[in-house]
N, CA, C and O of each residue as an XYZ file, in Angstrom:
324
protein
N     -71.921    -90.510      9.991
C     -73.119    -90.997     10.642
C     -73.835    -91.922      9.670
O     -73.881    -91.669      8.466
N     -74.391    -92.997     10.215
C     -75.153    -93.945      9.412
C     -76.605    -93.481      9.365
O     -77.223    -93.272     10.409
N     -77.159    -93.317      8.146
C     -78.523    -92.805      7.992
C     -79.502    -93.849      7.461
O     -80.682    -93.552      7.276
N     -79.029    -95.053      7.216
C     -79.888    -96.090      6.655
C     -80.754    -96.764      7.705
O     -80.813    -96.333      8.857
N     -81.428    -97.835      7.282
C     -82.333    -98.536      8.200
C     -81.573    -99.288      9.293
O     -80.444    -99.730      9.079
N     -82.189    -99.430     10.447
C     -81.608   -100.218     11.529
C     -81.739   -101.685     11.167
O     -82.833   -102.162     10.869
N     -80.616   -102.404     11.194
C     -80.605   -103.846     10.948
C     -79.700   -104.450     12.014
O     -78.482   -104.530     11.851
N     -80.318   -104.867     13.093
C     -79.601   -105.343     14.270
C     -78.670   -106.513     13.949
O     -77.571   -106.593     14.498
N     -79.096   -107.420     13.069
C     -78.320   -108.632     12.793
C     -76.908   -108.347     12.275
O     -76.013   -109.176     12.433
N     -76.705   -107.183     11.658
C     -75.364   -106.838     11.173
C     -74.773   -105.640     11.912
O     -73.724   -105.123     11.530
N     -75.444   -105.207     12.959
C     -74.906   -104.127     13.778
C     -75.147   -102.731     13.239
O     -74.440   -101.794     13.608
N     -76.149   -102.579     12.362
C     -76.462   -101.265     11.813
C     -77.592   -100.635     12.601
O     -78.669   -101.217     12.732
N     -77.345    -99.450     13.123
C     -78.381    -98.723     13.848
C     -78.446    -97.302     13.301
O     -77.455    -96.572     13.296
N     -79.621    -96.935     12.845
C     -79.824    -95.604     12.274
C     -79.340    -94.529     13.238
O     -79.534    -94.628     14.450
N     -78.710    -93.504     12.683
C     -78.200    -92.341     13.413
C     -77.019    -92.649     14.335
O     -76.766    -91.915     15.291
N     -76.299    -93.733     14.046
C     -75.097    -94.035     14.818
C     -73.920    -93.285     14.202
O     -73.725    -93.295     12.987
N     -73.157    -92.648     15.049
C     -71.995    -91.895     14.601
C     -70.754    -92.774     14.688
O     -70.431    -93.301     15.752
N     -70.062    -92.929     13.564
C     -68.809    -93.684     13.502
C     -67.695    -92.702     13.158
O     -67.885    -91.783     12.361
N     -66.551    -92.903     13.759
C     -65.408    -92.045     13.457
C     -64.417    -92.845     12.629
O     -63.358    -93.240     13.117
N     -64.771    -93.079     11.375
C     -63.932    -93.847     10.474
C     -64.253    -95.330     10.544
O     -64.916    -95.790     11.473
N     -63.774    -96.077      9.546
C     -64.037    -97.511      9.489
C     -63.487    -98.247     10.701
O     -64.036    -99.275     11.098
N     -62.424    -97.745     11.290
C     -61.823    -98.396     12.443
C     -62.731    -98.469     13.653
O     -62.527    -99.307     14.532
N     -63.730    -97.606     13.711
C     -64.638    -97.622     14.864
C     -65.837    -98.546     14.654
O     -66.662    -98.707     15.553
N     -65.936    -99.156     13.461
C     -67.036   -100.070     13.172
C     -66.704   -101.477     13.657
O     -65.542   -101.882     13.635
N     -67.730   -102.231     14.100
C     -67.505   -103.634     14.439
C     -67.020   -104.396     13.191
O     -67.400   -104.038     12.076
N     -66.202   -105.426     13.356
C     -65.654   -106.154     12.205
C     -66.716   -106.665     11.224
O     -66.510   -106.592     10.013
N     -67.837   -107.174     11.719
C     -68.890   -107.691     10.837
C     -69.448   -106.569      9.959
O     -69.711   -106.781      8.776
N     -69.625   -105.405     10.522
C     -70.142   -104.265      9.782
C     -69.112   -103.755      8.772
O     -69.458   -103.443      7.633
N     -67.872   -103.674      9.185
C     -66.802   -103.240      8.286
C     -66.731   -104.151      7.065
O     -66.574   -103.675      5.940
N     -66.844   -105.453      7.285
C     -66.819   -106.432      6.193
C     -67.994   -106.212      5.247
O     -67.825   -106.270      4.029
N     -69.181   -105.961      5.792
C     -70.370   -105.721      4.975
C     -70.180   -104.480      4.097
O     -70.524   -104.497      2.915
N     -69.640   -103.418      4.668
C     -69.412   -102.182      3.908
C     -68.410   -102.432      2.778
O     -68.578   -101.909      1.677
N     -67.377   -103.223      3.041
C     -66.368   -103.501      2.022
C     -66.912   -104.373      0.892
O     -66.486   -104.233     -0.255
N     -67.843   -105.266      1.203
C     -68.377   -106.162      0.170
C     -69.648   -105.635     -0.489
O     -70.118   -106.204     -1.474
N     -70.200   -104.564      0.043
C     -71.429   -103.977     -0.497
C     -71.203   -102.483     -0.697
O     -71.579   -101.680      0.157
N     -70.588   -102.101     -1.823
C     -70.195   -100.704     -2.037
C     -71.326    -99.688     -1.911
O     -71.088    -98.575     -1.441
N     -72.543   -100.033     -2.313
C     -73.638    -99.059     -2.223
C     -73.927    -98.657     -0.784
O     -74.487    -97.589     -0.539
N     -73.552    -99.495      0.162
C     -73.767    -99.196      1.570
C     -72.991    -97.954      2.014
O     -73.407    -97.260      2.942
N     -71.885    -97.681      1.366
C     -71.067    -96.517      1.732
C     -71.840    -95.204      1.619
O     -71.546    -94.249      2.336
N     -72.832    -95.152      0.719
C     -73.604    -93.906      0.556
C     -74.513    -93.627      1.754
O     -75.074    -92.537      1.866
N     -74.658    -94.605      2.645
C     -75.494    -94.409      3.824
C     -74.682    -93.963      5.039
O     -75.233    -93.769      6.122
N     -73.389    -93.805      4.857
C     -72.500    -93.255      5.887
C     -72.090    -91.874      5.406
O     -71.371    -91.745      4.415
N     -72.541    -90.849      6.099
C     -72.306    -89.483      5.629
C     -71.599    -88.653      6.692
O     -71.795    -88.869      7.887
N     -70.774    -87.702      6.254
C     -70.160    -86.782      7.218
C     -71.248    -85.925      7.862
O     -72.259    -85.619      7.231
N     -71.039    -85.546      9.099
C     -72.060    -84.764      9.805
C     -72.348    -83.431      9.103
O     -73.446    -82.890      9.227
N     -71.376    -82.911      8.377
C     -71.592    -81.653      7.652
C     -72.623    -81.816      6.536
O     -73.230    -80.833      6.109
N     -72.824    -83.032      6.064
C     -73.774    -83.311      4.982
C     -75.041    -84.005      5.489
O     -75.873    -84.443      4.693
N     -75.183    -84.102      6.794
C     -76.257    -84.875      7.397
C     -77.658    -84.388      7.009
O     -78.493    -85.200      6.611
N     -77.928    -83.115      7.112
C     -79.266    -82.593      6.802
C     -79.655    -82.900      5.357
O     -80.771    -83.349      5.094
N     -78.743    -82.660      4.430
C     -79.024    -82.915      3.013
C     -79.215    -84.406      2.758
O     -80.093    -84.793      1.986
N     -78.406    -85.244      3.397
C     -78.503    -86.693      3.200
C     -79.817    -87.241      3.756
O     -80.415    -88.139      3.164
N     -80.267    -86.704      4.890
C     -81.535    -87.162      5.473
C     -82.716    -86.780      4.587
O     -83.717    -87.496      4.555
N     -82.617    -85.679      3.878
C     -83.664    -85.320      2.909
C     -83.553    -86.224      1.687
O     -84.560    -86.692      1.157
N     -82.338    -86.460      1.253
C     -82.101    -87.263      0.057
C     -82.584    -88.704      0.214
O     -83.072    -89.298     -0.748
N     -82.453    -89.272      1.416
C     -82.861    -90.665      1.618
C     -84.383    -90.826      1.471
O     -84.872    -91.939      1.279
N     -85.122    -89.727      1.562
C     -86.579    -89.756      1.390
C     -86.993    -89.529     -0.067
O     -88.170    -89.652     -0.407
N     -86.025    -89.198     -0.921
C     -86.316    -88.836     -2.309
C     -86.153    -90.033     -3.233
O     -85.045    -90.535     -3.419
N     -87.259    -90.490     -3.812
C     -87.206    -91.626     -4.741
C     -86.188    -91.350     -5.844
O     -86.170    -90.273     -6.441
N     -85.346    -92.341     -6.098
C     -84.360    -92.216     -7.163
C     -82.999    -91.727     -6.701
O     -82.016    -91.868     -7.428
N     -82.923    -91.155     -5.504
C     -81.610    -90.697     -5.021
C     -80.758    -91.911     -4.647
O     -81.298    -92.978     -4.355
N     -79.457    -91.760     -4.655
C     -78.559    -92.869     -4.323
C     -78.803    -93.364     -2.900
O     -78.746    -94.566     -2.644
N     -79.070    -92.458     -1.989
C     -79.328    -92.855     -0.603
C     -80.629    -93.658     -0.494
O     -80.678    -94.671      0.204
N     -81.671    -93.209     -1.177
C     -82.951    -93.913     -1.176
C     -82.782    -95.314     -1.754
O     -83.215    -96.299     -1.157
N     -82.147    -95.390     -2.922
C     -81.959    -96.684     -3.576
C     -81.076    -97.613     -2.750
O     -81.326    -98.817     -2.693
N     -80.059    -97.069     -2.118
C     -79.171    -97.883     -1.282
C     -79.922    -98.459     -0.085
O     -79.754    -99.633      0.246
N     -80.742    -97.646      0.562
C     -81.512    -98.110      1.714
C     -82.511    -99.188      1.295
O     -82.675   -100.188      1.995
N     -83.180    -98.990      0.153
C     -84.129    -99.984     -0.346
C     -83.422   -101.301     -0.669
O     -83.905   -102.376     -0.313
N     -82.286   -101.210     -1.338
C     -81.518   -102.404     -1.699
C     -81.065   -103.141     -0.453
O     -81.139   -104.369     -0.395
N     -80.601   -102.410      0.534
C     -80.148   -103.026      1.784
C     -81.299   -103.745      2.484
O     -81.126   -104.861      2.975
N     -82.456   -103.120      2.532
C     -83.627   -103.765      3.154
C     -83.974   -105.071      2.437
O     -84.240   -106.090      3.075
N     -83.968   -105.025      1.101
C     -84.284   -106.229      0.316
C     -83.245   -107.321      0.542
O     -83.588   -108.495      0.675
N     -81.982   -106.931      0.585
C     -80.903   -107.898      0.832
C     -81.104   -108.597      2.166
O     -80.995   -109.819      2.257
N     -81.395   -107.822      3.195
C     -81.547   -108.378      4.529
C     -82.790   -109.271      4.612
O     -82.758   -110.309      5.274
N     -83.870   -108.884      3.956
C     -85.076   -109.737      3.932
C     -84.767   -111.053      3.237
O     -85.212   -112.109      3.687
N     -84.009   -111.005      2.144
C     -83.637   -112.215      1.426
C     -82.787   -113.136      2.270
O     -82.955   -114.354      2.215
N     -81.868   -112.574      3.058
C     -81.026   -113.383      3.932
C     -81.858   -114.018      5.035
O     -81.609   -115.163      5.413
N     -82.834   -113.302      5.553
C     -83.683   -113.852      6.608
C     -84.501   -115.026      6.073
O     -84.682   -116.021      6.775
N     -84.994   -114.922      4.843
C     -85.789   -116.011      4.262
C     -84.944   -117.252      4.030
O     -85.421   -118.369      4.231
N     -83.684   -117.072      3.606
C     -82.835   -118.227      3.335
C     -82.323   -118.874      4.604
O     -81.946   -120.045      4.591
N     -82.303   -118.126      5.709
C     -81.806   -118.706      6.964
C     -82.906   -119.416      7.746
O     -82.617   -120.122      8.712
N     -84.159   -119.239      7.343
C     -85.282   -119.900      8.049
C     -85.520   -121.290      7.537
O     -86.420   -121.980      8.018
């Protein structure tokens, strides 16, 4: 399940369940492959409760990954305008 922020432009929607990389849209799969930290925002459902707490904890890998992703997307929006 994806626990990061919703970013429509790349097909990321919070709380979307994916069954392996094969079920992801090609644009999203490419983003995950080129942005390794993004992988920490895809968690198995067995770890979902802990990951959702972790994403709220400053300094955790999930928190930092979500923040980095938000900044990346804001930067892309500014350069495309």
